[in-house]
C-alpha positions, 0 to 999 in steps of 0.5 A, spaced: 499 499 499 502 507 498 502 511 504 506 517 501 511 517 495 516 512 496 513 509 502 510 503 503 506 500 508 506 493 509 503 488 515 509 486 520 509 481 525 514 483 530 518 478 534 516 476 540 521 479 544 519 486 541 512 484 543 513 482 550 517 489 551 512 493 548 507 490 553 512 491 559 513 499 557 506 500 556 504 497 562 509 501 566 506 507 563 499 505 564 497 505 557 491 501 554 492 503 547 497 506 544 503 506 539 511 503 540 516 504 536 523 501 535 529 500 531 533 493 530 541 496 529 544 492 524 550 492 527 548 487 533 541 485 532 538 489 539 532 492 539 532 500 541 525 502 543 525 510 542 517 512 542 512 510 547 505 513 545 498 514 548 496 515 541 497 511 535 500 514 529 497 508 525 494 512 519 494 507 513 489 504 510 488 498 516 483 494 512 488 493 506 494 493 510 491 488 516 486 485 513 481 487 517 478 494 520 480 495 527 475 501 528 469 497 531 474 493 536 477 499 538 470 503 539 467 497 543 474 497 548 473 504 549 465 503 551 468 497 555 472 501 559 468 507 559 462 503 562 467 500 567 469 507 570 477 506 567 481 510 563 482 508 556 489 511 555 495 515 558 499 515 563 496 516 570 498 522 574 502 519 579 506 515 574 507 521 568 514 521 566 516 514 567 517 512 560 521 519 559 526 516 553 532 520 550 531 521 542 536 522 537 536 521 529 536 515 526 541 513 521 541 508 515 546 504 519 542 503 526 536 500 523 534 495 518 527 494 520 522 499 524 516 496 528 509 500 530 
């Protein structure tokens, strides 16, 4: 799928280690729904997490990329959480700042895969 000129968006199954780390990061920040981005450094194969958000920046045509439309599931989740009286996303006041990370521009040598 063409997202922007020269940028292709495709489905990517993240390695289990990345999924488990993303879950730990979002739980530590009290984030129920959001986005986590990471790089895989070509030189050593290590995962480097650089962005954890209480919102997702996934804007591509989800049904085409994922094979289903996640909108209905997301709305159901928000309604369920609202009825339970829980916050849907975002760090709580007492935990705000837990996930502060330093950013630096990524270079081509740093990564050969980006997860979302």
